[in-house]
mmCIF file of the N, C-alpha and C atoms, coordinates in Angstrom:
data_MODEL
# 
_entry.id   MODEL 
# 
loop_
_atom_site.group_PDB 
_atom_site.id 
_atom_site.type_symbol 
_atom_site.label_atom_id 
_atom_site.label_alt_id 
_atom_site.label_comp_id 
_atom_site.label_asym_id 
_atom_site.label_entity_id 
_atom_site.label_seq_id 
_atom_site.pdbx_PDB_ins_code 
_atom_site.Cartn_x 
_atom_site.Cartn_y 
_atom_site.Cartn_z 
_atom_site.occupancy 
_atom_site.B_iso_or_equiv 
_atom_site.pdbx_formal_charge 
_atom_site.auth_seq_id 
_atom_site.auth_comp_id 
_atom_site.auth_asym_id 
_atom_site.auth_atom_id 
_atom_site.pdbx_PDB_model_num 
ATOM 1   N N  . MET A 1 1  ? 9.032   1.646   -13.444 1.00 0.00 ? 1  MET A N  1 
ATOM 2   C CA . MET A 1 1  ? 8.591   0.391   -12.853 1.00 0.00 ? 1  MET A CA 1 
ATOM 3   C C  . MET A 1 1  ? 7.816   0.706   -11.569 1.00 0.00 ? 1  MET A C  1 
ATOM 4   N N  . SER A 1 2  ? 6.639   0.126   -11.425 1.00 0.00 ? 2  SER A N  1 
ATOM 5   C CA . SER A 1 2  ? 5.819   0.377   -10.242 1.00 0.00 ? 2  SER A CA 1 
ATOM 6   C C  . SER A 1 2  ? 6.367   -0.378  -9.040  1.00 0.00 ? 2  SER A C  1 
ATOM 7   N N  . ASN A 1 3  ? 5.882   0.018   -7.840  1.00 0.00 ? 3  ASN A N  1 
ATOM 8   C CA . ASN A 1 3  ? 6.277   -0.690  -6.614  1.00 0.00 ? 3  ASN A CA 1 
ATOM 9   C C  . ASN A 1 3  ? 5.909   -2.161  -6.708  1.00 0.00 ? 3  ASN A C  1 
ATOM 10  N N  . THR A 1 4  ? 4.751   -2.432  -7.306  1.00 0.00 ? 4  THR A N  1 
ATOM 11  C CA . THR A 1 4  ? 4.286   -3.815  -7.426  1.00 0.00 ? 4  THR A CA 1 
ATOM 12  C C  . THR A 1 4  ? 5.241   -4.609  -8.301  1.00 0.00 ? 4  THR A C  1 
ATOM 13  N N  . GLU A 1 5  ? 5.584   -4.041  -9.462  1.00 0.00 ? 5  GLU A N  1 
ATOM 14  C CA . GLU A 1 5  ? 6.502   -4.742  -10.363 1.00 0.00 ? 5  GLU A CA 1 
ATOM 15  C C  . GLU A 1 5  ? 7.860   -4.930  -9.709  1.00 0.00 ? 5  GLU A C  1 
ATOM 16  N N  . ARG A 1 6  ? 8.356   -3.872  -9.070  1.00 0.00 ? 6  ARG A N  1 
ATOM 17  C CA . ARG A 1 6  ? 9.651   -3.952  -8.412  1.00 0.00 ? 6  ARG A CA 1 
ATOM 18  C C  . ARG A 1 6  ? 9.607   -4.997  -7.297  1.00 0.00 ? 6  ARG A C  1 
ATOM 19  N N  . GLY A 1 7  ? 8.517   -4.991  -6.530  1.00 0.00 ? 7  GLY A N  1 
ATOM 20  C CA . GLY A 1 7  ? 8.358   -5.943  -5.430  1.00 0.00 ? 7  GLY A CA 1 
ATOM 21  C C  . GLY A 1 7  ? 8.310   -7.372  -5.919  1.00 0.00 ? 7  GLY A C  1 
ATOM 22  N N  . LEU A 1 8  ? 7.586   -7.601  -7.020  1.00 0.00 ? 8  LEU A N  1 
ATOM 23  C CA . LEU A 1 8  ? 7.492   -8.960  -7.552  1.00 0.00 ? 8  LEU A CA 1 
ATOM 24  C C  . LEU A 1 8  ? 8.841   -9.439  -8.064  1.00 0.00 ? 8  LEU A C  1 
ATOM 25  N N  . LYS A 1 9  ? 9.545   -8.559  -8.768  1.00 0.00 ? 9  LYS A N  1 
ATOM 26  C CA . LYS A 1 9  ? 10.856  -8.947  -9.275  1.00 0.00 ? 9  LYS A CA 1 
ATOM 27  C C  . LYS A 1 9  ? 11.822  -9.200  -8.120  1.00 0.00 ? 9  LYS A C  1 
ATOM 28  N N  . MET A 1 10 ? 11.773  -8.322  -7.119  1.00 0.00 ? 10 MET A N  1 
ATOM 29  C CA . MET A 1 10 ? 12.675  -8.471  -5.980  1.00 0.00 ? 10 MET A CA 1 
ATOM 30  C C  . MET A 1 10 ? 12.319  -9.725  -5.203  1.00 0.00 ? 10 MET A C  1 
ATOM 31  N N  . SER A 1 11 ? 11.027  -9.961  -4.959  1.00 0.00 ? 11 SER A N  1 
ATOM 32  C CA . SER A 1 11 ? 10.654  -11.128 -4.171  1.00 0.00 ? 11 SER A CA 1 
ATOM 33  C C  . SER A 1 11 ? 11.095  -12.410 -4.849  1.00 0.00 ? 11 SER A C  1 
ATOM 34  N N  . THR A 1 12 ? 10.926  -12.464 -6.168  1.00 0.00 ? 12 THR A N  1 
ATOM 35  C CA . THR A 1 12 ? 11.323  -13.666 -6.898  1.00 0.00 ? 12 THR A CA 1 
ATOM 36  C C  . THR A 1 12 ? 12.828  -13.862 -6.779  1.00 0.00 ? 12 THR A C  1 
ATOM 37  N N  . ALA A 1 13 ? 13.576  -12.772 -6.975  1.00 0.00 ? 13 ALA A N  1 
ATOM 38  C CA . ALA A 1 13 ? 15.029  -12.861 -6.891  1.00 0.00 ? 13 ALA A CA 1 
ATOM 39  C C  . ALA A 1 13 ? 15.460  -13.221 -5.479  1.00 0.00 ? 13 ALA A C  1 
ATOM 40  N N  . VAL A 1 14 ? 14.826  -12.614 -4.493  1.00 0.00 ? 14 VAL A N  1 
ATOM 41  C CA . VAL A 1 14 ? 15.211  -12.818 -3.098  1.00 0.00 ? 14 VAL A CA 1 
ATOM 42  C C  . VAL A 1 14 ? 14.868  -14.227 -2.644  1.00 0.00 ? 14 VAL A C  1 
ATOM 43  N N  . LYS A 1 15 ? 13.754  -14.775 -3.106  1.00 0.00 ? 15 LYS A N  1 
ATOM 44  C CA . LYS A 1 15 ? 13.363  -16.124 -2.699  1.00 0.00 ? 15 LYS A CA 1 
ATOM 45  C C  . LYS A 1 15 ? 14.416  -17.150 -3.087  1.00 0.00 ? 15 LYS A C  1 
ATOM 46  N N  . GLU A 1 16 ? 15.187  -16.831 -4.102  1.00 0.00 ? 16 GLU A N  1 
ATOM 47  C CA . GLU A 1 16 ? 16.194  -17.757 -4.604  1.00 0.00 ? 16 GLU A CA 1 
ATOM 48  C C  . GLU A 1 16 ? 17.555  -17.567 -3.936  1.00 0.00 ? 16 GLU A C  1 
ATOM 49  N N  . LYS A 1 17 ? 17.690  -16.584 -3.059  1.00 0.00 ? 17 LYS A N  1 
ATOM 50  C CA . LYS A 1 17 ? 18.992  -16.269 -2.476  1.00 0.00 ? 17 LYS A CA 1 
ATOM 51  C C  . LYS A 1 17 ? 18.981  -16.392 -0.962  1.00 0.00 ? 17 LYS A C  1 
ATOM 52  N N  . LYS A 1 18 ? 20.147  -16.600 -0.431  1.00 0.00 ? 18 LYS A N  1 
ATOM 53  C CA . LYS A 1 18 ? 20.365  -16.485 1.005   1.00 0.00 ? 18 LYS A CA 1 
ATOM 54  C C  . LYS A 1 18 ? 20.749  -15.044 1.270   1.00 0.00 ? 18 LYS A C  1 
ATOM 55  N N  . VAL A 1 19 ? 20.514  -14.584 2.479   1.00 0.00 ? 19 VAL A N  1 
ATOM 56  C CA . VAL A 1 19 ? 20.876  -13.214 2.828   1.00 0.00 ? 19 VAL A CA 1 
ATOM 57  C C  . VAL A 1 19 ? 22.360  -12.986 2.560   1.00 0.00 ? 19 VAL A C  1 
ATOM 58  N N  . SER A 1 20 ? 23.179  -13.956 2.839   1.00 0.00 ? 20 SER A N  1 
ATOM 59  C CA . SER A 1 20 ? 24.621  -13.793 2.635   1.00 0.00 ? 20 SER A CA 1 
ATOM 60  C C  . SER A 1 20 ? 24.987  -13.625 1.164   1.00 0.00 ? 20 SER A C  1 
ATOM 61  N N  . ASP A 1 21 ? 24.084  -14.022 0.259   1.00 0.00 ? 21 ASP A N  1 
ATOM 62  C CA . ASP A 1 21 ? 24.346  -13.900 -1.175  1.00 0.00 ? 21 ASP A CA 1 
ATOM 63  C C  . ASP A 1 21 ? 23.741  -12.631 -1.777  1.00 0.00 ? 21 ASP A C  1 
ATOM 64  N N  . MET A 1 22 ? 23.016  -11.865 -0.964  1.00 0.00 ? 22 MET A N  1 
ATOM 65  C CA . MET A 1 22 ? 22.343  -10.671 -1.465  1.00 0.00 ? 22 MET A CA 1 
ATOM 66  C C  . MET A 1 22 ? 23.294  -9.491  -1.510  1.00 0.00 ? 22 MET A C  1 
ATOM 67  N N  . THR A 1 23 ? 23.034  -8.595  -2.459  1.00 0.00 ? 23 THR A N  1 
ATOM 68  C CA . THR A 1 23 ? 23.786  -7.341  -2.476  1.00 0.00 ? 23 THR A CA 1 
ATOM 69  C C  . THR A 1 23 ? 23.188  -6.442  -1.397  1.00 0.00 ? 23 THR A C  1 
ATOM 70  N N  . VAL A 1 24 ? 23.917  -5.401  -1.055  1.00 0.00 ? 24 VAL A N  1 
ATOM 71  C CA . VAL A 1 24 ? 23.421  -4.441  -0.075  1.00 0.00 ? 24 VAL A CA 1 
ATOM 72  C C  . VAL A 1 24 ? 22.115  -3.833  -0.583  1.00 0.00 ? 24 VAL A C  1 
ATOM 73  N N  . ARG A 1 25 ? 22.066  -3.513  -1.864  1.00 0.00 ? 25 ARG A N  1 
ATOM 74  C CA . ARG A 1 25 ? 20.861  -2.928  -2.459  1.00 0.00 ? 25 ARG A CA 1 
ATOM 75  C C  . ARG A 1 25 ? 19.671  -3.880  -2.328  1.00 0.00 ? 25 ARG A C  1 
ATOM 76  N N  . GLU A 1 26 ? 19.858  -5.153  -2.616  1.00 0.00 ? 26 GLU A N  1 
ATOM 77  C CA . GLU A 1 26 ? 18.771  -6.133  -2.506  1.00 0.00 ? 26 GLU A CA 1 
ATOM 78  C C  . GLU A 1 26 ? 18.300  -6.281  -1.065  1.00 0.00 ? 26 GLU A C  1 
ATOM 79  N N  . LEU A 1 27 ? 19.246  -6.315  -0.142  1.00 0.00 ? 27 LEU A N  1 
ATOM 80  C CA . LEU A 1 27 ? 18.881  -6.444  1.273   1.00 0.00 ? 27 LEU A CA 1 
ATOM 81  C C  . LEU A 1 27 ? 18.101  -5.223  1.751   1.00 0.00 ? 27 LEU A C  1 
ATOM 82  N N  . LYS A 1 28 ? 18.578  -4.029  1.382   1.00 0.00 ? 28 LYS A N  1 
ATOM 83  C CA . LYS A 1 28 ? 17.863  -2.811  1.752   1.00 0.00 ? 28 LYS A CA 1 
ATOM 84  C C  . LYS A 1 28 ? 16.451  -2.809  1.168   1.00 0.00 ? 28 LYS A C  1 
ATOM 85  N N  . SER A 1 29 ? 16.328  -3.230  -0.070  1.00 0.00 ? 29 SER A N  1 
ATOM 86  C CA . SER A 1 29 ? 15.018  -3.277  -0.720  1.00 0.00 ? 29 SER A CA 1 
ATOM 87  C C  . SER A 1 29 ? 14.098  -4.269  -0.021  1.00 0.00 ? 29 SER A C  1 
ATOM 88  N N  . LEU A 1 30 ? 14.635  -5.409  0.355   1.00 0.00 ? 30 LEU A N  1 
ATOM 89  C CA . LEU A 1 30 ? 13.849  -6.416  1.070   1.00 0.00 ? 30 LEU A CA 1 
ATOM 90  C C  . LEU A 1 30 ? 13.373  -5.870  2.415   1.00 0.00 ? 30 LEU A C  1 
ATOM 91  N N  . ILE A 1 31 ? 14.268  -5.218  3.143   1.00 0.00 ? 31 ILE A N  1 
ATOM 92  C CA . ILE A 1 31 ? 13.909  -4.639  4.444   1.00 0.00 ? 31 ILE A CA 1 
ATOM 93  C C  . ILE A 1 31 ? 12.862  -3.547  4.254   1.00 0.00 ? 31 ILE A C  1 
ATOM 94  N N  . ARG A 1 32 ? 13.067  -2.662  3.279   1.00 0.00 ? 32 ARG A N  1 
ATOM 95  C CA . ARG A 1 32 ? 12.124  -1.565  3.012   1.00 0.00 ? 32 ARG A CA 1 
ATOM 96  C C  . ARG A 1 32 ? 10.739  -2.119  2.678   1.00 0.00 ? 32 ARG A C  1 
ATOM 97  N N  . ASP A 1 33 ? 10.678  -3.096  1.770   1.00 0.00 ? 33 ASP A N  1 
ATOM 98  C CA . ASP A 1 33 ? 9.391   -3.682  1.383   1.00 0.00 ? 33 ASP A CA 1 
ATOM 99  C C  . ASP A 1 33 ? 8.714   -4.383  2.554   1.00 0.00 ? 33 ASP A C  1 
ATOM 100 N N  . THR A 1 34 ? 9.492   -5.074  3.366   1.00 0.00 ? 34 THR A N  1 
ATOM 101 C CA . THR A 1 34 ? 8.937   -5.773  4.521   1.00 0.00 ? 34 THR A CA 1 
ATOM 102 C C  . THR A 1 34 ? 8.347   -4.774  5.512   1.00 0.00 ? 34 THR A C  1 
ATOM 103 N N  . LEU A 1 35 ? 9.061   -3.697  5.775   1.00 0.00 ? 35 LEU A N  1 
ATOM 104 C CA . LEU A 1 35 ? 8.544   -2.664  6.686   1.00 0.00 ? 35 LEU A CA 1 
ATOM 105 C C  . LEU A 1 35 ? 7.279   -2.027  6.123   1.00 0.00 ? 35 LEU A C  1 
ATOM 106 N N  . GLN A 1 36 ? 7.277   -1.733  4.831   1.00 0.00 ? 36 GLN A N  1 
ATOM 107 C CA . GLN A 1 36 ? 6.086   -1.142  4.204   1.00 0.00 ? 36 GLN A CA 1 
ATOM 108 C C  . GLN A 1 36 ? 4.885   -2.078  4.341   1.00 0.00 ? 36 GLN A C  1 
ATOM 109 N N  . GLU A 1 37 ? 5.097   -3.368  4.149   1.00 0.00 ? 37 GLU A N  1 
ATOM 110 C CA . GLU A 1 37 ? 4.004   -4.337  4.255   1.00 0.00 ? 37 GLU A CA 1 
ATOM 111 C C  . GLU A 1 37 ? 3.491   -4.437  5.693   1.00 0.00 ? 37 GLU A C  1 
ATOM 112 N N  . LEU A 1 38 ? 4.387   -4.290  6.676   1.00 0.00 ? 38 LEU A N  1 
ATOM 113 C CA . LEU A 1 38 ? 3.960   -4.321  8.079   1.00 0.00 ? 38 LEU A CA 1 
ATOM 114 C C  . LEU A 1 38 ? 3.160   -3.077  8.437   1.00 0.00 ? 38 LEU A C  1 
ATOM 115 N N  . ILE A 1 39 ? 3.599   -1.928  7.941   1.00 0.00 ? 39 ILE A N  1 
ATOM 116 C CA . ILE A 1 39 ? 2.930   -0.664  8.231   1.00 0.00 ? 39 ILE A CA 1 
ATOM 117 C C  . ILE A 1 39 ? 1.612   -0.566  7.467   1.00 0.00 ? 39 ILE A C  1 
ATOM 118 N N  . ASP A 1 40 ? 1.638   -0.969  6.198   1.00 0.00 ? 40 ASP A N  1 
ATOM 119 C CA . ASP A 1 40 ? 0.463   -0.845  5.326   1.00 0.00 ? 40 ASP A CA 1 
ATOM 120 C C  . ASP A 1 40 ? 0.241   -2.177  4.623   1.00 0.00 ? 40 ASP A C  1 
ATOM 121 N N  . PRO A 1 41 ? -0.725  -2.970  5.106   1.00 0.00 ? 41 PRO A N  1 
ATOM 122 C CA . PRO A 1 41 ? -0.949  -4.281  4.508   1.00 0.00 ? 41 PRO A CA 1 
ATOM 123 C C  . PRO A 1 41 ? -1.359  -4.218  3.037   1.00 0.00 ? 41 PRO A C  1 
ATOM 124 N N  . ASP A 1 42 ? -1.774  -3.033  2.561   1.00 0.00 ? 42 ASP A N  1 
ATOM 125 C CA . ASP A 1 42 ? -2.151  -2.883  1.154   1.00 0.00 ? 42 ASP A CA 1 
ATOM 126 C C  . ASP A 1 42 ? -0.985  -2.413  0.289   1.00 0.00 ? 42 ASP A C  1 
ATOM 127 N N  . TYR A 1 43 ? 0.196   -2.277  0.882   1.00 0.00 ? 43 TYR A N  1 
ATOM 128 C CA . TYR A 1 43 ? 1.370   -1.812  0.145   1.00 0.00 ? 43 TYR A CA 1 
ATOM 129 C C  . TYR A 1 43 ? 1.611   -2.680  -1.084  1.00 0.00 ? 43 TYR A C  1 
ATOM 130 N N  . GLY A 1 44 ? 1.800   -2.027  -2.205  1.00 0.00 ? 44 GLY A N  1 
ATOM 131 C CA . GLY A 1 44 ? 2.098   -2.745  -3.434  1.00 0.00 ? 44 GLY A CA 1 
ATOM 132 C C  . GLY A 1 44 ? 0.868   -3.188  -4.205  1.00 0.00 ? 44 GLY A C  1 
ATOM 133 N N  . LEU A 1 45 ? -0.296  -3.112  -3.585  1.00 0.00 ? 45 LEU A N  1 
ATOM 134 C CA . LEU A 1 45 ? -1.514  -3.505  -4.277  1.00 0.00 ? 45 LEU A CA 1 
ATOM 135 C C  . LEU A 1 45 ? -2.003  -2.333  -5.126  1.00 0.00 ? 45 LEU A C  1 
ATOM 136 N N  . GLU A 1 46 ? -2.687  -2.645  -6.207  1.00 0.00 ? 46 GLU A N  1 
ATOM 137 C CA . GLU A 1 46 ? -3.224  -1.608  -7.067  1.00 0.00 ? 46 GLU A CA 1 
ATOM 138 C C  . GLU A 1 46 ? -4.740  -1.601  -6.982  1.00 0.00 ? 46 GLU A C  1 
ATOM 139 N N  . LEU A 1 47 ? -5.305  -0.407  -7.147  1.00 0.00 ? 47 LEU A N  1 
ATOM 140 C CA . LEU A 1 47 ? -6.757  -0.272  -7.121  1.00 0.00 ? 47 LEU A CA 1 
ATOM 141 C C  . LEU A 1 47 ? -7.338  -0.717  -8.458  1.00 0.00 ? 47 LEU A C  1 
ATOM 142 N N  . ARG A 1 48 ? -8.526  -1.310  -8.388  1.00 0.00 ? 48 ARG A N  1 
ATOM 143 C CA . ARG A 1 48 ? -9.237  -1.624  -9.626  1.00 0.00 ? 48 ARG A CA 1 
ATOM 144 C C  . ARG A 1 48 ? -9.596  -0.297  -10.281 1.00 0.00 ? 48 ARG A C  1 
ATOM 145 N N  . PRO A 1 49 ? -9.642  -0.235  -11.604 1.00 0.00 ? 49 PRO A N  1 
ATOM 146 C CA . PRO A 1 49 ? -9.939  1.023   -12.306 1.00 0.00 ? 49 PRO A CA 1 
ATOM 147 C C  . PRO A 1 49 ? -11.236 1.678   -11.847 1.00 0.00 ? 49 PRO A C  1 
ATOM 148 N N  . GLU A 1 50 ? -12.285 0.880   -11.573 1.00 0.00 ? 50 GLU A N  1 
ATOM 149 C CA . GLU A 1 50 ? -13.557 1.473   -11.160 1.00 0.00 ? 50 GLU A CA 1 
ATOM 150 C C  . GLU A 1 50 ? -13.467 2.108   -9.777  1.00 0.00 ? 50 GLU A C  1 
ATOM 151 N N  . VAL A 1 51 ? -12.647 1.551   -8.899  1.00 0.00 ? 51 VAL A N  1 
ATOM 152 C CA . VAL A 1 51 ? -12.455 2.134   -7.563  1.00 0.00 ? 51 VAL A CA 1 
ATOM 153 C C  . VAL A 1 51 ? -11.665 3.437   -7.693  1.00 0.00 ? 51 VAL A C  1 
ATOM 154 N N  . GLU A 1 52 ? -10.654 3.417   -8.537  1.00 0.00 ? 52 GLU A N  1 
ATOM 155 C CA . GLU A 1 52 ? -9.849  4.617   -8.762  1.00 0.00 ? 52 GLU A CA 1 
ATOM 156 C C  . GLU A 1 52 ? -10.723 5.756   -9.322  1.00 0.00 ? 52 GLU A C  1 
ATOM 157 N N  . GLU A 1 53 ? -11.587 5.456   -10.270 1.00 0.00 ? 53 GLU A N  1 
ATOM 158 C CA . GLU A 1 53 ? -12.480 6.468   -10.841 1.00 0.00 ? 53 GLU A CA 1 
ATOM 159 C C  . GLU A 1 53 ? -13.444 7.002   -9.786  1.00 0.00 ? 53 GLU A C  1 
ATOM 160 N N  . SER A 1 54 ? -13.976 6.112   -8.947  1.00 0.00 ? 54 SER A N  1 
ATOM 161 C CA . SER A 1 54 ? -14.887 6.527   -7.887  1.00 0.00 ? 54 SER A CA 1 
ATOM 162 C C  . SER A 1 54 ? -14.190 7.483   -6.913  1.00 0.00 ? 54 SER A C  1 
ATOM 163 N N  . LEU A 1 55 ? -12.954 7.186   -6.575  1.00 0.00 ? 55 LEU A N  1 
ATOM 164 C CA . LEU A 1 55 ? -12.189 8.055   -5.674  1.00 0.00 ? 55 LEU A CA 1 
ATOM 165 C C  . LEU A 1 55 ? -11.927 9.425   -6.315  1.00 0.00 ? 55 LEU A C  1 
ATOM 166 N N  . LYS A 1 56 ? -11.620 9.419   -7.588  1.00 0.00 ? 56 LYS A N  1 
ATOM 167 C CA . LYS A 1 56 ? -11.389 10.688  -8.289  1.00 0.00 ? 56 LYS A CA 1 
ATOM 168 C C  . LYS A 1 56 ? -12.650 11.542  -8.291  1.00 0.00 ? 56 LYS A C  1 
ATOM 169 N N  . ARG A 1 57 ? -13.811 10.922  -8.535  1.00 0.00 ? 57 ARG A N  1 
ATOM 170 C CA . ARG A 1 57 ? -15.075 11.663  -8.510  1.00 0.00 ? 57 ARG A CA 1 
ATOM 171 C C  . ARG A 1 57 ? -15.345 12.212  -7.104  1.00 0.00 ? 57 ARG A C  1 
ATOM 172 N N  . SER A 1 58 ? -15.057 11.403  -6.097  1.00 0.00 ? 58 SER A N  1 
ATOM 173 C CA . SER A 1 58 ? -15.281 11.812  -4.712  1.00 0.00 ? 58 SER A CA 1 
ATOM 174 C C  . SER A 1 58 ? -14.414 13.010  -4.347  1.00 0.00 ? 58 SER A C  1 
ATOM 175 N N  . ILE A 1 59 ? -13.180 13.003  -4.787  1.00 0.00 ? 59 ILE A N  1 
ATOM 176 C CA . ILE A 1 59 ? -12.261 14.107  -4.494  1.00 0.00 ? 59 ILE A CA 1 
ATOM 177 C C  . ILE A 1 59 ? -12.751 15.401  -5.144  1.00 0.00 ? 59 ILE A C  1 
ATOM 178 N N  . LYS A 1 60 ? -13.281 15.289  -6.354  1.00 0.00 ? 60 LYS A N  1 
ATOM 179 C CA . LYS A 1 60 ? -13.766 16.470  -7.073  1.00 0.00 ? 60 LYS A CA 1 
ATOM 180 C C  . LYS A 1 60 ? -15.064 17.003  -6.475  1.00 0.00 ? 60 LYS A C  1 
ATOM 181 N N  . SER A 1 61 ? -15.814 16.147  -5.808  1.00 0.00 ? 61 SER A N  1 
ATOM 182 C CA . SER A 1 61 ? -17.097 16.534  -5.228  1.00 0.00 ? 61 SER A CA 1 
ATOM 183 C C  . SER A 1 61 ? -16.901 17.496  -4.066  1.00 0.00 ? 61 SER A C  1 
ATOM 184 N N  . LYS A 1 62 ? -17.865 18.390  -3.904  1.00 0.00 ? 62 LYS A N  1 
ATOM 185 C CA . LYS A 1 62 ? -17.811 19.340  -2.786  1.00 0.00 ? 62 LYS A CA 1 
ATOM 186 C C  . LYS A 1 62 ? -18.553 18.793  -1.564  1.00 0.00 ? 62 LYS A C  1 
ATOM 187 N N  . LYS A 1 63 ? -19.234 17.660  -1.745  1.00 0.00 ? 63 LYS A N  1 
ATOM 188 C CA . LYS A 1 63 ? -20.013 17.066  -0.643  1.00 0.00 ? 63 LYS A CA 1 
ATOM 189 C C  . LYS A 1 63 ? -19.054 16.439  0.386   1.00 0.00 ? 63 LYS A C  1 
ATOM 190 N N  . ARG A 1 64 ? -19.220 16.821  1.618   1.00 0.00 ? 64 ARG A N  1 
ATOM 191 C CA . ARG A 1 64 ? -18.388 16.284  2.698   1.00 0.00 ? 64 ARG A CA 1 
ATOM 192 C C  . ARG A 1 64 ? -19.294 15.872  3.857   1.00 0.00 ? 64 ARG A C  1 
ATOM 193 N N  . THR A 1 65 ? -18.860 14.869  4.590   1.00 0.00 ? 65 THR A N  1 
ATOM 194 C CA . THR A 1 65 ? -19.592 14.413  5.764   1.00 0.00 ? 65 THR A CA 1 
ATOM 195 C C  . THR A 1 65 ? -18.762 14.755  6.997   1.00 0.00 ? 65 THR A C  1 
ATOM 196 N N  . PRO A 1 66 ? -19.345 15.493  7.934   1.00 0.00 ? 66 PRO A N  1 
ATOM 197 C CA . PRO A 1 66 ? -18.591 15.845  9.148   1.00 0.00 ? 66 PRO A CA 1 
ATOM 198 C C  . PRO A 1 66 ? -18.145 14.589  9.908   1.00 0.00 ? 66 PRO A C  1 
ATOM 199 N N  . VAL A 1 67 ? -16.960 14.653  10.469  1.00 0.00 ? 67 VAL A N  1 
ATOM 200 C CA . VAL A 1 67 ? -16.397 13.523  11.185  1.00 0.00 ? 67 VAL A CA 1 
ATOM 201 C C  . VAL A 1 67 ? -17.292 13.100  12.347  1.00 0.00 ? 67 VAL A C  1 
ATOM 202 N N  . GLU A 1 68 ? -17.951 14.064  12.974  1.00 0.00 ? 68 GLU A N  1 
ATOM 203 C CA . GLU A 1 68 ? -18.838 13.744  14.097  1.00 0.00 ? 68 GLU A CA 1 
ATOM 204 C C  . GLU A 1 68 ? -19.984 12.832  13.648  1.00 0.00 ? 68 GLU A C  1 
ATOM 205 N N  . LYS A 1 69 ? -20.520 13.097  12.454  1.00 0.00 ? 69 LYS A N  1 
ATOM 206 C CA . LYS A 1 69 ? -21.615 12.275  11.933  1.00 0.00 ? 69 LYS A CA 1 
ATOM 207 C C  . LYS A 1 69 ? -21.122 10.855  11.628  1.00 0.00 ? 69 LYS A C  1 
ATOM 208 N N  . VAL A 1 70 ? -19.957 10.755  11.011  1.00 0.00 ? 70 VAL A N  1 
ATOM 209 C CA . VAL A 1 70 ? -19.384 9.441   10.699  1.00 0.00 ? 70 VAL A CA 1 
ATOM 210 C C  . VAL A 1 70 ? -19.143 8.664   11.991  1.00 0.00 ? 70 VAL A C  1 
ATOM 211 N N  . ALA A 1 71 ? -18.552 9.322   12.980  1.00 0.00 ? 71 ALA A N  1 
ATOM 212 C CA . ALA A 1 71 ? -18.278 8.670   14.263  1.00 0.00 ? 71 ALA A CA 1 
ATOM 213 C C  . ALA A 1 71 ? -19.572 8.187   14.901  1.00 0.00 ? 71 ALA A C  1 
ATOM 214 N N  . SER A 1 72 ? -20.594 9.029   14.867  1.00 0.00 ? 72 SER A N  1 
ATOM 215 C CA . SER A 1 72 ? -21.883 8.672   15.456  1.00 0.00 ? 72 SER A CA 1 
ATOM 216 C C  . SER A 1 72 ? -22.486 7.456   14.754  1.00 0.00 ? 72 SER A C  1 
ATOM 217 N N  . GLU A 1 73 ? -22.432 7.441   13.426  1.00 0.00 ? 73 GLU A N  1 
ATOM 218 C CA . GLU A 1 73 ? -22.980 6.318   12.655  1.00 0.00 ? 73 GLU A CA 1 
ATOM 219 C C  . GLU A 1 73 ? -22.242 5.019   12.943  1.00 0.00 ? 73 GLU A C  1 
ATOM 220 N N  . LEU A 1 74 ? -20.965 5.144   13.288  1.00 0.00 ? 74 LEU A N  1 
ATOM 221 C CA . LEU A 1 74 ? -20.163 3.964   13.609  1.00 0.00 ? 74 LEU A CA 1 
ATOM 222 C C  . LEU A 1 74 ? -20.205 3.610   15.086  1.00 0.00 ? 74 LEU A C  1 
ATOM 223 N N  . GLY A 1 75 ? -20.945 4.408   15.853  1.00 0.00 ? 75 GLY A N  1 
ATOM 224 C CA . GLY A 1 75 ? -21.051 4.141   17.282  1.00 0.00 ? 75 GLY A CA 1 
ATOM 225 C C  . GLY A 1 75 ? -19.817 4.534   18.055  1.00 0.00 ? 75 GLY A C  1 
ATOM 226 N N  . LEU A 1 76 ? -19.060 5.476   17.517  1.00 0.00 ? 76 LEU A N  1 
ATOM 227 C CA . LEU A 1 76 ? -17.824 5.927   18.172  1.00 0.00 ? 76 LEU A CA 1 
ATOM 228 C C  . LEU A 1 76 ? -18.083 7.230   18.905  1.00 0.00 ? 76 LEU A C  1 
ATOM 229 N N  . LYS A 1 77 ? -17.360 7.437   19.983  1.00 0.00 ? 77 LYS A N  1 
ATOM 230 C CA . LYS A 1 77 ? -17.457 8.702   20.699  1.00 0.00 ? 77 LYS A CA 1 
ATOM 231 C C  . LYS A 1 77 ? -16.357 9.608   20.196  1.00 0.00 ? 77 LYS A C  1 
ATOM 232 N N  . TRP A 1 78 ? -16.746 10.769  19.723  1.00 0.00 ? 78 TRP A N  1 
ATOM 233 C CA . TRP A 1 78 ? -15.770 11.693  19.142  1.00 0.00 ? 78 TRP A CA 1 
ATOM 234 C C  . TRP A 1 78 ? -15.639 12.916  19.964  1.00 0.00 ? 78 TRP A C  1 
# 
């Protein structure tokens, strides 16, 4: 089961319960998911297949852009 599936099942179950009615496991899962969402707003989201393929091609590529060039293009001081 993926994080997304687990999160959806947990959220649905949790929405129907009070904290006092939750098991320790459910409460821990709710806290863990909430922290993950705060740290990473994309937590639980899945990439579209075309984005995933593009990333795989990029990883296999030997072409790299120096961080200094990227920073300069973005107007950042590096």
